[in-house]
PDB file of N, CA, C and O in Angstrom:
ATOM      1  N   MET A   1     -15.268  64.080   5.752  1.00  0.00           N
ATOM      2  CA  MET A   1     -13.984  65.390   5.694  1.00  0.00           C
ATOM      3  C   MET A   1     -15.002  65.890   4.439  1.00  0.00           C
ATOM      4  O   MET A   1     -15.410  65.436   3.370  1.00  0.00           O
ATOM      5  N   GLN A   2     -15.145  67.076   5.226  1.00  0.00           N
ATOM      6  CA  GLN A   2     -15.657  67.824   3.662  1.00  0.00           C
ATOM      7  C   GLN A   2     -14.649  68.918   3.692  1.00  0.00           C
ATOM      8  O   GLN A   2     -14.044  69.089   4.750  1.00  0.00           O
ATOM      9  N   ARG A   3     -14.455  69.487   2.931  1.00  0.00           N
ATOM     10  CA  ARG A   3     -14.153  71.219   2.578  1.00  0.00           C
ATOM     11  C   ARG A   3     -14.514  72.257   2.371  1.00  0.00           C
ATOM     12  O   ARG A   3     -14.579  72.649   1.206  1.00  0.00           O
ATOM     13  N   VAL A   4     -14.764  72.813   3.096  1.00  0.00           N
ATOM     14  CA  VAL A   4     -15.465  74.693   3.242  1.00  0.00           C
ATOM     15  C   VAL A   4     -14.716  75.522   2.523  1.00  0.00           C
ATOM     16  O   VAL A   4     -13.512  75.720   2.688  1.00  0.00           O
ATOM     17  N   GLU A   5     -15.395  76.001   1.742  1.00  0.00           N
ATOM     18  CA  GLU A   5     -14.836  77.040   0.275  1.00  0.00           C
ATOM     19  C   GLU A   5     -15.057  78.496   1.089  1.00  0.00           C
ATOM     20  O   GLU A   5     -16.043  79.233   1.065  1.00  0.00           O
ATOM     21  N   ASN A   6     -13.752  78.653   1.842  1.00  0.00           N
ATOM     22  CA  ASN A   6     -13.398  80.282   2.404  1.00  0.00           C
ATOM     23  C   ASN A   6     -12.057  80.577   1.796  1.00  0.00           C
ATOM     24  O   ASN A   6     -11.397  79.972   0.951  1.00  0.00           O
ATOM     25  N   VAL A   7     -11.884  81.485   2.352  1.00  0.00           N
ATOM     26  CA  VAL A   7     -10.560  82.045   2.144  1.00  0.00           C
ATOM     27  C   VAL A   7      -9.069  81.366   2.052  1.00  0.00           C
ATOM     28  O   VAL A   7      -8.113  81.354   1.276  1.00  0.00           O
ATOM     29  N   PHE A   8      -9.550  80.665   3.644  1.00  0.00           N
ATOM     30  CA  PHE A   8      -8.525  79.862   4.397  1.00  0.00           C
ATOM     31  C   PHE A   8      -9.034  78.394   4.044  1.00  0.00           C
ATOM     32  O   PHE A   8     -10.045  78.183   3.374  1.00  0.00           O
ATOM     33  N   SER A   9      -8.026  77.184   4.695  1.00  0.00           N
ATOM     34  CA  SER A   9      -8.676  76.170   4.395  1.00  0.00           C
ATOM     35  C   SER A   9      -8.881  75.378   5.863  1.00  0.00           C
ATOM     36  O   SER A   9      -8.218  74.915   6.791  1.00  0.00           O
ATOM     37  N   THR A  10     -10.164  75.535   5.450  1.00  0.00           N
ATOM     38  CA  THR A  10     -11.633  74.761   6.728  1.00  0.00           C
ATOM     39  C   THR A  10     -11.475  73.744   6.082  1.00  0.00           C
ATOM     40  O   THR A  10     -10.946  73.617   4.978  1.00  0.00           O
ATOM     41  N   PHE A  11     -12.171  72.572   7.101  1.00  0.00           N
ATOM     42  CA  PHE A  11     -12.312  71.218   6.969  1.00  0.00           C
ATOM     43  C   PHE A  11     -13.689  71.354   7.822  1.00  0.00           C
ATOM     44  O   PHE A  11     -13.713  72.074   8.819  1.00  0.00           O
ATOM     45  N   GLU A  12     -15.057  70.494   7.306  1.00  0.00           N
ATOM     46  CA  GLU A  12     -15.752  70.358   8.197  1.00  0.00           C
ATOM     47  C   GLU A  12     -15.430  68.872   8.720  1.00  0.00           C
ATOM     48  O   GLU A  12     -16.096  68.036   8.110  1.00  0.00           O
ATOM     49  N   LEU A  13     -14.644  68.380   9.616  1.00  0.00           N
ATOM     50  CA  LEU A  13     -14.422  67.222  10.532  1.00  0.00           C
ATOM     51  C   LEU A  13     -15.533  66.627  11.235  1.00  0.00           C
ATOM     52  O   LEU A  13     -16.250  67.279  11.994  1.00  0.00           O
ATOM     53  N   THR A  14     -15.679  65.455  11.005  1.00  0.00           N
ATOM     54  CA  THR A  14     -16.936  64.495  11.917  1.00  0.00           C
ATOM     55  C   THR A  14     -16.006  64.520  13.298  1.00  0.00           C
ATOM     56  O   THR A  14     -14.880  65.009  13.382  1.00  0.00           O
ATOM     57  N   THR A  15     -16.859  63.782  14.499  1.00  0.00           N
ATOM     58  CA  THR A  15     -16.348  63.781  15.473  1.00  0.00           C
ATOM     59  C   THR A  15     -15.020  62.251  15.348  1.00  0.00           C
ATOM     60  O   THR A  15     -13.860  62.529  15.651  1.00  0.00           O
ATOM     61  N   GLU A  16     -15.289  61.038  14.984  1.00  0.00           N
ATOM     62  CA  GLU A  16     -14.132  60.665  14.616  1.00  0.00           C
ATOM     63  C   GLU A  16     -13.225  60.650  13.369  1.00  0.00           C
ATOM     64  O   GLU A  16     -12.585  59.620  13.159  1.00  0.00           O
ATOM     65  N   ASP A  17     -13.078  61.960  12.302  1.00  0.00           N
ATOM     66  CA  ASP A  17     -12.671  62.434  12.403  1.00  0.00           C
ATOM     67  C   ASP A  17     -11.388  63.037  12.884  1.00  0.00           C
ATOM     68  O   ASP A  17     -10.185  63.063  12.624  1.00  0.00           O
ATOM     69  N   LEU A  18     -12.364  63.554  13.804  1.00  0.00           N
ATOM     70  CA  LEU A  18     -11.234  64.483  15.030  1.00  0.00           C
ATOM     71  C   LEU A  18     -10.476  63.463  16.010  1.00  0.00           C
ATOM     72  O   LEU A  18      -9.439  63.560  16.665  1.00  0.00           O
ATOM     73  N   THR A  19     -11.358  62.517  15.849  1.00  0.00           N
ATOM     74  CA  THR A  19     -10.369  61.684  17.277  1.00  0.00           C
ATOM     75  C   THR A  19      -9.322  61.025  16.854  1.00  0.00           C
ATOM     76  O   THR A  19      -8.357  60.632  17.509  1.00  0.00           O
ATOM     77  N   PHE A  20      -9.708  60.838  14.915  1.00  0.00           N
ATOM     78  CA  PHE A  20      -8.372  60.032  14.203  1.00  0.00           C
ATOM     79  C   PHE A  20      -7.585  61.353  14.537  1.00  0.00           C
ATOM     80  O   PHE A  20      -6.753  61.138  15.418  1.00  0.00           O
ATOM     81  N   ALA A  21      -7.597  62.517  14.143  1.00  0.00           N
ATOM     82  CA  ALA A  21      -6.239  63.580  13.830  1.00  0.00           C
ATOM     83  C   ALA A  21      -6.156  63.916  14.584  1.00  0.00           C
ATOM     84  O   ALA A  21      -5.557  64.987  14.482  1.00  0.00           O
ATOM     85  N   ARG A  22      -6.500  63.610  15.910  1.00  0.00           N
ATOM     86  CA  ARG A  22      -6.017  64.172  17.525  1.00  0.00           C
ATOM     87  C   ARG A  22      -5.123  63.332  17.889  1.00  0.00           C
ATOM     88  O   ARG A  22      -4.156  63.927  18.363  1.00  0.00           O
ATOM     89  N   THR A  23      -5.017  62.316  17.883  1.00  0.00           N
ATOM     90  CA  THR A  23      -4.574  61.355  18.455  1.00  0.00           C
ATOM     91  C   THR A  23      -3.045  61.039  17.535  1.00  0.00           C
ATOM     92  O   THR A  23      -3.035  61.049  16.304  1.00  0.00           O
ATOM     93  N   LEU A  24      -2.215  60.858  18.099  1.00  0.00           N
ATOM     94  CA  LEU A  24      -0.717  60.701  18.363  1.00  0.00           C
ATOM     95  C   LEU A  24       0.207  60.316  18.420  1.00  0.00           C
ATOM     96  O   LEU A  24       0.926  60.860  19.258  1.00  0.00           O
ATOM     97  N   THR A  25       0.672  59.442  17.811  1.00  0.00           N
ATOM     98  CA  THR A  25       1.708  58.128  17.546  1.00  0.00           C
ATOM     99  C   THR A  25       3.057  58.942  18.810  1.00  0.00           C
ATOM    100  O   THR A  25       3.303  60.074  19.225  1.00  0.00           O
ATOM    101  N   PRO A  26       3.720  57.276  19.041  1.00  0.00           N
ATOM    102  CA  PRO A  26       5.020  57.962  20.322  1.00  0.00           C
ATOM    103  C   PRO A  26       5.562  58.514  19.037  1.00  0.00           C
ATOM    104  O   PRO A  26       4.406  58.553  18.618  1.00  0.00           O
ATOM    105  N   PHE A  27       6.449  59.105  17.750  1.00  0.00           N
ATOM    106  CA  PHE A  27       6.976  59.120  17.218  1.00  0.00           C
ATOM    107  C   PHE A  27       6.193  61.039  16.905  1.00  0.00           C
ATOM    108  O   PHE A  27       6.864  62.026  17.209  1.00  0.00           O
ATOM    109  N   GLN A  28       4.995  61.148  16.388  1.00  0.00           N
ATOM    110  CA  GLN A  28       4.869  62.375  16.328  1.00  0.00           C
ATOM    111  C   GLN A  28       4.489  63.414  17.742  1.00  0.00           C
ATOM    112  O   GLN A  28       4.386  64.631  17.899  1.00  0.00           O
ATOM    113  N   ARG A  29       4.329  62.009  18.781  1.00  0.00           N
ATOM    114  CA  ARG A  29       4.587  62.937  20.522  1.00  0.00           C
ATOM    115  C   ARG A  29       6.315  63.177  20.255  1.00  0.00           C
ATOM    116  O   ARG A  29       6.784  64.212  19.781  1.00  0.00           O
ATOM    117  N   ALA A  30       6.730  62.556  20.473  1.00  0.00           N
ATOM    118  CA  ALA A  30       8.533  62.662  20.468  1.00  0.00           C
ATOM    119  C   ALA A  30       8.692  63.331  19.523  1.00  0.00           C
ATOM    120  O   ALA A  30       9.716  63.977  19.744  1.00  0.00           O
ATOM    121  N   TYR A  31       8.085  63.727  18.053  1.00  0.00           N
ATOM    122  CA  TYR A  31       8.696  65.201  17.737  1.00  0.00           C
ATOM    123  C   TYR A  31       8.080  66.409  18.295  1.00  0.00           C
ATOM    124  O   TYR A  31       8.917  67.044  18.936  1.00  0.00           O
ATOM    125  N   TYR A  32       7.493  66.687  18.290  1.00  0.00           N
ATOM    126  CA  TYR A  32       6.723  67.227  18.778  1.00  0.00           C
ATOM    127  C   TYR A  32       7.963  67.922  20.602  1.00  0.00           C
ATOM    128  O   TYR A  32       8.746  68.859  20.756  1.00  0.00           O
ATOM    129  N   GLN A  33       7.507  66.915  21.434  1.00  0.00           N
ATOM    130  CA  GLN A  33       8.411  67.053  22.120  1.00  0.00           C
ATOM    131  C   GLN A  33      10.016  67.764  22.501  1.00  0.00           C
ATOM    132  O   GLN A  33      10.621  68.397  23.367  1.00  0.00           O
ATOM    133  N   THR A  34      10.138  67.237  21.382  1.00  0.00           N
ATOM    134  CA  THR A  34      11.732  68.023  20.995  1.00  0.00           C
ATOM    135  C   THR A  34      11.958  69.260  20.830  1.00  0.00           C
ATOM    136  O   THR A  34      12.566  70.142  21.436  1.00  0.00           O
ATOM    137  N   LEU A  35      10.876  69.093  19.148  1.00  0.00           N
ATOM    138  CA  LEU A  35      10.921  70.447  19.324  1.00  0.00           C
ATOM    139  C   LEU A  35      10.644  71.669  20.342  1.00  0.00           C
ATOM    140  O   LEU A  35      11.399  72.616  20.564  1.00  0.00           O
ATOM    141  N   LEU A  36       9.386  71.420  20.902  1.00  0.00           N
ATOM    142  CA  LEU A  36       9.504  72.103  22.592  1.00  0.00           C
ATOM    143  C   LEU A  36      10.816  71.922  23.160  1.00  0.00           C
ATOM    144  O   LEU A  36      11.303  72.844  23.814  1.00  0.00           O
ATOM    145  N   SER A  37      11.265  71.157  23.039  1.00  0.00           N
ATOM    146  CA  SER A  37      12.294  71.400  24.528  1.00  0.00           C
ATOM    147  C   SER A  37      13.556  72.210  23.306  1.00  0.00           C
ATOM    148  O   SER A  37      14.210  73.053  23.920  1.00  0.00           O
ATOM    149  N   SER A  38      13.959  72.112  21.865  1.00  0.00           N
ATOM    150  CA  SER A  38      15.188  73.093  21.433  1.00  0.00           C
ATOM    151  C   SER A  38      14.136  74.763  21.445  1.00  0.00           C
ATOM    152  O   SER A  38      14.735  75.792  21.758  1.00  0.00           O
ATOM    153  N   ALA A  39      12.576  74.839  21.075  1.00  0.00           N
ATOM    154  CA  ALA A  39      12.774  76.281  21.383  1.00  0.00           C
ATOM    155  C   ALA A  39      12.767  76.599  22.924  1.00  0.00           C
ATOM    156  O   ALA A  39      13.281  77.690  23.172  1.00  0.00           O
ATOM    157  N   ALA A  40      12.491  76.181  23.581  1.00  0.00           N
ATOM    158  CA  ALA A  40      12.691  76.234  24.698  1.00  0.00           C
ATOM    159  C   ALA A  40      14.010  76.530  25.233  1.00  0.00           C
ATOM    160  O   ALA A  40      14.313  77.684  25.538  1.00  0.00           O
ATOM    161  N   GLU A  41      14.654  75.744  25.338  1.00  0.00           N
ATOM    162  CA  GLU A  41      16.392  75.919  25.089  1.00  0.00           C
ATOM    163  C   GLU A  41      16.695  76.982  24.251  1.00  0.00           C
ATOM    164  O   GLU A  41      17.893  77.251  24.334  1.00  0.00           O
ATOM    165  N   GLU A  42      16.010  77.791  23.373  1.00  0.00           N
ATOM    166  CA  GLU A  42      17.082  79.021  22.505  1.00  0.00           C
ATOM    167  C   GLU A  42      16.225  80.552  23.281  1.00  0.00           C
ATOM    168  O   GLU A  42      16.692  81.652  23.573  1.00  0.00           O
ATOM    169  N   LYS A  43      14.566  79.885  23.439  1.00  0.00           N
ATOM    170  CA  LYS A  43      13.930  81.113  24.065  1.00  0.00           C
ATOM    171  C   LYS A  43      14.919  81.219  25.812  1.00  0.00           C
ATOM    172  O   LYS A  43      14.898  82.350  26.300  1.00  0.00           O
ATOM    173  N   LEU A  44      15.407  80.536  26.331  1.00  0.00           N
ATOM    174  CA  LEU A  44      16.240  80.718  27.779  1.00  0.00           C
ATOM    175  C   LEU A  44      17.308  81.220  26.548  1.00  0.00           C
ATOM    176  O   LEU A  44      17.037  82.409  26.377  1.00  0.00           O
ATOM    177  N   SER A  45      17.954  80.992  25.999  1.00  0.00           N
ATOM    178  CA  SER A  45      19.482  81.866  25.272  1.00  0.00           C
ATOM    179  C   SER A  45      19.096  82.648  24.431  1.00  0.00           C
ATOM    180  O   SER A  45      19.681  82.410  23.374  1.00  0.00           O
ATOM    181  N   ILE A  46      18.170  83.751  24.316  1.00  0.00           N
ATOM    182  CA  ILE A  46      18.105  84.507  24.516  1.00  0.00           C
ATOM    183  C   ILE A  46      18.434  85.681  24.816  1.00  0.00           C
ATOM    184  O   ILE A  46      17.413  86.275  25.162  1.00  0.00           O
ATOM    185  N   GLU A  47      19.889  86.753  24.901  1.00  0.00           N
ATOM    186  CA  GLU A  47      20.040  87.593  25.388  1.00  0.00           C
ATOM    187  C   GLU A  47      20.012  88.934  25.264  1.00  0.00           C
ATOM    188  O   GLU A  47      20.654  89.358  24.303  1.00  0.00           O
ATOM    189  N   PHE A  48      19.538  89.632  25.850  1.00  0.00           N
ATOM    190  CA  PHE A  48      18.721  91.495  25.409  1.00  0.00           C
ATOM    191  C   PHE A  48      19.955  92.199  25.097  1.00  0.00           C
ATOM    192  O   PHE A  48      20.983  91.926  25.717  1.00  0.00           O
ATOM    193  N   ASP A  49      19.936  92.978  24.295  1.00  0.00           N
ATOM    194  CA  ASP A  49      21.005  93.972  23.557  1.00  0.00           C
ATOM    195  C   ASP A  49      19.995  94.881  23.773  1.00  0.00           C
ATOM    196  O   ASP A  49      18.863  94.771  23.300  1.00  0.00           O
ATOM    197  N   PRO A  50      20.583  96.249  24.849  1.00  0.00           N
ATOM    198  CA  PRO A  50      20.343  97.517  24.565  1.00  0.00           C
ATOM    199  C   PRO A  50      20.125  98.318  23.934  1.00  0.00           C
ATOM    200  O   PRO A  50      19.578  99.382  24.225  1.00  0.00           O
ATOM    201  N   GLU A  51      20.817  97.680  22.174  1.00  0.00           N
ATOM    202  CA  GLU A  51      21.145  98.917  21.125  1.00  0.00           C
ATOM    203  C   GLU A  51      19.815  98.521  20.303  1.00  0.00           C
ATOM    204  O   GLU A  51      19.384  99.345  19.497  1.00  0.00           O
ATOM    205  N   HIS A  52      19.251  97.482  20.448  1.00  0.00           N
ATOM    206  CA  HIS A  52      18.097  96.649  19.910  1.00  0.00           C
ATOM    207  C   HIS A  52      16.956  95.974  20.950  1.00  0.00           C
ATOM    208  O   HIS A  52      16.373  94.911  20.739  1.00  0.00           O
ATOM    209  N   PRO A  53      16.813  96.671  21.885  1.00  0.00           N
ATOM    210  CA  PRO A  53      15.562  95.948  22.619  1.00  0.00           C
ATOM    211  C   PRO A  53      14.744  95.627  21.907  1.00  0.00           C
ATOM    212  O   PRO A  53      14.475  94.441  22.102  1.00  0.00           O
ATOM    213  N   LEU A  54      13.984  96.196  20.903  1.00  0.00           N
ATOM    214  CA  LEU A  54      13.083  95.436  20.550  1.00  0.00           C
ATOM    215  C   LEU A  54      13.318  93.621  19.340  1.00  0.00           C
ATOM    216  O   LEU A  54      12.596  92.900  18.653  1.00  0.00           O
ATOM    217  N   LEU A  55      14.413  93.675  19.654  1.00  0.00           N
ATOM    218  CA  LEU A  55      14.876  92.256  18.696  1.00  0.00           C
ATOM    219  C   LEU A  55      14.460  91.192  19.451  1.00  0.00           C
ATOM    220  O   LEU A  55      13.595  90.465  18.962  1.00  0.00           O
ATOM    221  N   SER A  56      15.028  90.872  20.880  1.00  0.00           N
ATOM    222  CA  SER A  56      15.121  90.258  21.497  1.00  0.00           C
ATOM    223  C   SER A  56      13.700  90.029  22.032  1.00  0.00           C
ATOM    224  O   SER A  56      13.475  88.954  22.588  1.00  0.00           O
ATOM    225  N   ALA A  57      12.689  90.966  21.912  1.00  0.00           N
ATOM    226  CA  ALA A  57      10.870  91.181  22.470  1.00  0.00           C
ATOM    227  C   ALA A  57      10.881  89.822  21.141  1.00  0.00           C
ATOM    228  O   ALA A  57      10.719  88.621  21.359  1.00  0.00           O
ATOM    229  N   ARG A  58      11.046  90.274  20.219  1.00  0.00           N
ATOM    230  CA  ARG A  58      10.246  89.720  18.849  1.00  0.00           C
ATOM    231  C   ARG A  58      11.044  88.310  18.854  1.00  0.00           C
ATOM    232  O   ARG A  58      10.297  87.555  18.231  1.00  0.00           O
ATOM    233  N   GLN A  59      11.801  87.829  19.115  1.00  0.00           N
ATOM    234  CA  GLN A  59      12.584  86.313  19.324  1.00  0.00           C
ATOM    235  C   GLN A  59      11.790  85.262  20.394  1.00  0.00           C
ATOM    236  O   GLN A  59      11.485  84.070  20.346  1.00  0.00           O
ATOM    237  N   GLU A  60      11.633  86.269  21.312  1.00  0.00           N
ATOM    238  CA  GLU A  60      10.959  85.459  22.950  1.00  0.00           C
ATOM    239  C   GLU A  60       9.350  85.601  22.496  1.00  0.00           C
ATOM    240  O   GLU A  60       8.579  84.656  22.668  1.00  0.00           O
ATOM    241  N   ALA A  61       8.931  86.818  21.924  1.00  0.00           N
ATOM    242  CA  ALA A  61       7.351  86.265  21.427  1.00  0.00           C
ATOM    243  C   ALA A  61       7.248  85.028  20.039  1.00  0.00           C
ATOM    244  O   ALA A  61       6.408  84.138  19.907  1.00  0.00           O
ATOM    245  N   TYR A  62       8.407  85.365  19.140  1.00  0.00           N
ATOM    246  CA  TYR A  62       8.096  83.770  17.994  1.00  0.00           C
ATOM    247  C   TYR A  62       8.114  82.339  18.585  1.00  0.00           C
ATOM    248  O   TYR A  62       7.350  81.374  18.561  1.00  0.00           O
ATOM    249  N   LEU A  63       9.553  82.679  19.230  1.00  0.00           N
ATOM    250  CA  LEU A  63       9.148  81.458  20.108  1.00  0.00           C
ATOM    251  C   LEU A  63       8.511  80.759  21.239  1.00  0.00           C
ATOM    252  O   LEU A  63       8.535  79.529  21.206  1.00  0.00           O
ATOM    253  N   ARG A  64       7.763  81.536  22.552  1.00  0.00           N
ATOM    254  CA  ARG A  64       6.378  82.101  22.609  1.00  0.00           C
ATOM    255  C   ARG A  64       5.295  81.208  21.982  1.00  0.00           C
ATOM    256  O   ARG A  64       4.627  80.292  22.462  1.00  0.00           O
ATOM    257  N   GLY A  65       5.333  81.819  20.635  1.00  0.00           N
ATOM    258  CA  GLY A  65       4.062  81.161  20.450  1.00  0.00           C
ATOM    259  C   GLY A  65       4.377  80.045  19.601  1.00  0.00           C
ATOM    260  O   GLY A  65       3.420  79.579  18.983  1.00  0.00           O
ATOM    261  N   GLN A  66       5.884  79.327  19.372  1.00  0.00           N
ATOM    262  CA  GLN A  66       5.650  77.966  18.815  1.00  0.00           C
ATOM    263  C   GLN A  66       5.397  77.534  20.083  1.00  0.00           C
ATOM    264  O   GLN A  66       4.294  77.096  20.409  1.00  0.00           O
ATOM    265  N   MET A  67       6.535  77.640  20.993  1.00  0.00           N
ATOM    266  CA  MET A  67       5.790  76.567  22.199  1.00  0.00           C
ATOM    267  C   MET A  67       4.585  76.508  22.512  1.00  0.00           C
ATOM    268  O   MET A  67       4.263  75.367  22.841  1.00  0.00           O
ATOM    269  N   ASP A  68       3.550  77.449  22.565  1.00  0.00           N
ATOM    270  CA  ASP A  68       1.956  77.364  22.961  1.00  0.00           C
ATOM    271  C   ASP A  68       2.089  76.697  21.818  1.00  0.00           C
ATOM    272  O   ASP A  68       3.161  76.093  21.865  1.00  0.00           O
ATOM    273  N   ILE A  69       1.505  76.496  20.765  1.00  0.00           N
ATOM    274  CA  ILE A  69       1.222  75.569  19.837  1.00  0.00           C
ATOM    275  C   ILE A  69       1.736  74.576  20.005  1.00  0.00           C
ATOM    276  O   ILE A  69       0.861  73.730  20.185  1.00  0.00           O
ATOM    277  N   LEU A  70       3.105  73.979  20.078  1.00  0.00           N
ATOM    278  CA  LEU A  70       3.214  72.634  20.202  1.00  0.00           C
ATOM    279  C   LEU A  70       2.797  71.953  21.510  1.00  0.00           C
ATOM    280  O   LEU A  70       2.662  70.751  21.739  1.00  0.00           O
ATOM    281  N   ASN A  71       2.620  73.048  22.337  1.00  0.00           N
ATOM    282  CA  ASN A  71       1.342  72.454  23.436  1.00  0.00           C
ATOM    283  C   ASN A  71       0.276  72.436  23.138  1.00  0.00           C
ATOM    284  O   ASN A  71       0.029  71.241  22.972  1.00  0.00           O
ATOM    285  N   MET A  72      -0.602  73.002  22.939  1.00  0.00           N
ATOM    286  CA  MET A  72      -2.002  72.883  22.181  1.00  0.00           C
ATOM    287  C   MET A  72      -1.600  71.385  21.418  1.00  0.00           C
ATOM    288  O   MET A  72      -2.112  70.351  21.847  1.00  0.00           O
ATOM    289  N   LEU A  73      -0.887  71.362  20.553  1.00  0.00           N
ATOM    290  CA  LEU A  73      -0.723  69.680  20.033  1.00  0.00           C
ATOM    291  C   LEU A  73      -0.349  68.607  20.789  1.00  0.00           C
ATOM    292  O   LEU A  73      -0.304  67.425  20.448  1.00  0.00           O
ATOM    293  N   LEU A  74      -0.151  68.979  21.575  1.00  0.00           N
ATOM    294  CA  LEU A  74       0.454  67.783  22.715  1.00  0.00           C
ATOM    295  C   LEU A  74      -0.599  67.062  23.885  1.00  0.00           C
ATOM    296  O   LEU A  74      -0.568  65.900  24.289  1.00  0.00           O
ATOM    297  N   ALA A  75      -1.615  68.263  24.312  1.00  0.00           N
ATOM    298  CA  ALA A  75      -2.421  68.811  25.015  1.00  0.00           C
ATOM    299  C   ALA A  75      -3.957  68.598  24.260  1.00  0.00           C
ATOM    300  O   ALA A  75      -5.024  68.505  24.867  1.00  0.00           O
ATOM    301  N   GLU A  76      -3.819  68.560  23.151  1.00  0.00           N
ATOM    302  CA  GLU A  76      -5.573  68.663  22.003  1.00  0.00           C
ATOM    303  C   GLU A  76      -6.266  67.263  22.895  1.00  0.00           C
ATOM    304  O   GLU A  76      -7.104  67.307  23.796  1.00  0.00           O
ATOM    305  N   ASN A  77      -5.782  66.391  22.460  1.00  0.00           N
ATOM    306  CA  ASN A  77      -7.214  65.257  23.291  1.00  0.00           C
ATOM    307  C   ASN A  77      -7.199  65.566  24.724  1.00  0.00           C
ATOM    308  O   ASN A  77      -8.363  65.609  25.123  1.00  0.00           O
ATOM    309  N   GLY A  78      -6.307  65.812  25.716  1.00  0.00           N
ATOM    310  CA  GLY A  78      -6.853  65.754  26.700  1.00  0.00           C
ATOM    311  C   GLY A  78      -5.438  65.258  27.473  1.00  0.00           C
ATOM    312  O   GLY A  78      -5.101  65.325  28.655  1.00  0.00           O
ATOM    313  N   ASP A  79      -4.954  64.880  26.611  1.00  0.00           N
ATOM    314  CA  ASP A  79      -3.371  63.929  27.282  1.00  0.00           C
ATOM    315  C   ASP A  79      -2.643  65.390  27.777  1.00  0.00           C
ATOM    316  O   ASP A  79      -2.817  66.566  27.457  1.00  0.00           O
ATOM    317  N   ARG A  80      -1.655  64.629  28.810  1.00  0.00           N
ATOM    318  CA  ARG A  80      -0.273  65.797  29.001  1.00  0.00           C
ATOM    319  C   ARG A  80       0.706  64.574  28.693  1.00  0.00           C
ATOM    320  O   ARG A  80       0.831  63.370  28.920  1.00  0.00           O
ATOM    321  N   PRO A  81       1.280  65.570  28.077  1.00  0.00           N
ATOM    322  CA  PRO A  81       3.000  65.340  26.687  1.00  0.00           C
ATOM    323  C   PRO A  81       3.225  64.036  27.798  1.00  0.00           C
ATOM    324  O   PRO A  81       2.753  63.988  28.933  1.00  0.00           O
ATOM    325  N   GLN A  82       3.966  63.141  27.224  1.00  0.00           N
ATOM    326  CA  GLN A  82       4.171  62.022  27.861  1.00  0.00           C
ATOM    327  C   GLN A  82       6.129  62.215  27.583  1.00  0.00           C
ATOM    328  O   GLN A  82       6.692  63.232  27.178  1.00  0.00           O
ATOM    329  N   ARG A  83       6.813  60.817  27.980  1.00  0.00           N
ATOM    330  CA  ARG A  83       7.858  61.144  27.543  1.00  0.00           C
ATOM    331  C   ARG A  83       8.163  59.301  26.941  1.00  0.00           C
ATOM    332  O   ARG A  83       7.394  58.425  27.336  1.00  0.00           O
ATOM    333  N   TYR A  84       8.951  59.068  26.307  1.00  0.00           N
ATOM    334  CA  TYR A  84       9.422  58.290  25.733  1.00  0.00           C
ATOM    335  C   TYR A  84      10.868  57.760  25.900  1.00  0.00           C
ATOM    336  O   TYR A  84      11.900  58.430  25.927  1.00  0.00           O
ATOM    337  N   SER A  85      10.742  56.548  25.997  1.00  0.00           N
ATOM    338  CA  SER A  85      11.796  55.799  26.006  1.00  0.00           C
ATOM    339  C   SER A  85      12.681  55.492  24.876  1.00  0.00           C
ATOM    340  O   SER A  85      12.049  54.851  24.036  1.00  0.00           O
ATOM    341  N   ALA A  86      14.006  55.719  24.495  1.00  0.00           N
ATOM    342  CA  ALA A  86      14.120  54.869  23.093  1.00  0.00           C
ATOM    343  C   ALA A  86      13.567  53.953  22.425  1.00  0.00           C
ATOM    344  O   ALA A  86      13.406  53.994  21.206  1.00  0.00           O
ATOM    345  N   GLN A  87      13.175  52.908  23.272  1.00  0.00           N
ATOM    346  CA  GLN A  87      12.525  51.780  23.321  1.00  0.00           C
ATOM    347  C   GLN A  87      10.961  51.660  22.564  1.00  0.00           C
ATOM    348  O   GLN A  87      10.506  50.923  21.690  1.00  0.00           O
ATOM    349  N   ASP A  88      10.378  52.844  23.425  1.00  0.00           N
ATOM    350  CA  ASP A  88       8.882  52.868  22.872  1.00  0.00           C
ATOM    351  C   ASP A  88       9.246  53.905  21.588  1.00  0.00           C
ATOM    352  O   ASP A  88       8.457  54.746  21.156  1.00  0.00           O
ATOM    353  N   LEU A  89      10.277  53.725  21.198  1.00  0.00           N
ATOM    354  CA  LEU A  89      10.199  54.948  19.333  1.00  0.00           C
ATOM    355  C   LEU A  89      10.770  53.993  18.520  1.00  0.00           C
ATOM    356  O   LEU A  89      11.233  54.377  17.446  1.00  0.00           O
ATOM    357  N   VAL A  90      10.852  52.427  18.915  1.00  0.00           N
ATOM    358  CA  VAL A  90      11.753  51.110  17.424  1.00  0.00           C
ATOM    359  C   VAL A  90      10.172  50.696  17.301  1.00  0.00           C
ATOM    360  O   VAL A  90       9.197  50.468  18.017  1.00  0.00           O
ATOM    361  N   PRO A  91      10.618  50.757  15.719  1.00  0.00           N
ATOM    362  CA  PRO A  91       9.035  50.623  15.245  1.00  0.00           C
ATOM    363  C   PRO A  91       9.097  48.896  15.343  1.00  0.00           C
ATOM    364  O   PRO A  91       9.993  48.058  15.237  1.00  0.00           O
ATOM    365  N   PRO A  92       7.563  48.865  15.617  1.00  0.00           N
ATOM    366  CA  PRO A  92       7.732  47.008  15.669  1.00  0.00           C
ATOM    367  C   PRO A  92       7.604  46.404  14.098  1.00  0.00           C
ATOM    368  O   PRO A  92       7.100  46.749  13.030  1.00  0.00           O
ATOM    369  N   GLN A  93       8.544  45.048  14.758  1.00  0.00           N
ATOM    370  CA  GLN A  93       8.803  44.696  13.337  1.00  0.00           C
ATOM    371  C   GLN A  93       7.941  43.704  12.816  1.00  0.00           C
ATOM    372  O   GLN A  93       7.311  43.133  13.706  1.00  0.00           O
ATOM    373  N   PRO A  94       7.691  43.285  11.605  1.00  0.00           N
ATOM    374  CA  PRO A  94       6.393  42.677  11.088  1.00  0.00           C
ATOM    375  C   PRO A  94       6.683  41.182  11.219  1.00  0.00           C
ATOM    376  O   PRO A  94       7.656  40.630  10.705  1.00  0.00           O
ATOM    377  N   SER A  95       5.651  40.516  12.032  1.00  0.00           N
ATOM    378  CA  SER A  95       5.489  39.248  12.554  1.00  0.00           C
ATOM    379  C   SER A  95       5.778  38.119  11.547  1.00  0.00           C
ATOM    380  O   SER A  95       4.878  38.014  10.715  1.00  0.00           O
ATOM    381  N   ASN A  96       6.807  37.233  11.397  1.00  0.00           N
ATOM    382  CA  ASN A  96       6.781  36.295  10.430  1.00  0.00           C
ATOM    383  C   ASN A  96       5.287  35.027  10.752  1.00  0.00           C
ATOM    384  O   ASN A  96       5.001  34.582  11.864  1.00  0.00           O
ATOM    385  N   ILE A  97       4.656  34.735   9.614  1.00  0.00           N
ATOM    386  CA  ILE A  97       3.479  34.413   9.863  1.00  0.00           C
ATOM    387  C   ILE A  97       3.730  32.643   9.386  1.00  0.00           C
ATOM    388  O   ILE A  97       2.795  31.845   9.458  1.00  0.00           O
TER     389      ILE A  97
END
């Protein structure tokens, strides 16, 4: 991985770097899915205010952007978002050798 000097923080990544970066752990996937669900619920609860019509449009656009980026992160490596059970999220116990 090599940093590319420009106005924004950009990095030149190898194929191996990209593969590693796109691989989500069950915890990361569950976290992103939880954020996505929260944003979707919040979006559904937006009420239109006729006195401030642009406010609800702005709120909806903001949440749509959050949902889009979370969906992109969840599907980045071609996988579809998965649902995990609580048991899948229990960290493995170290083995006593």
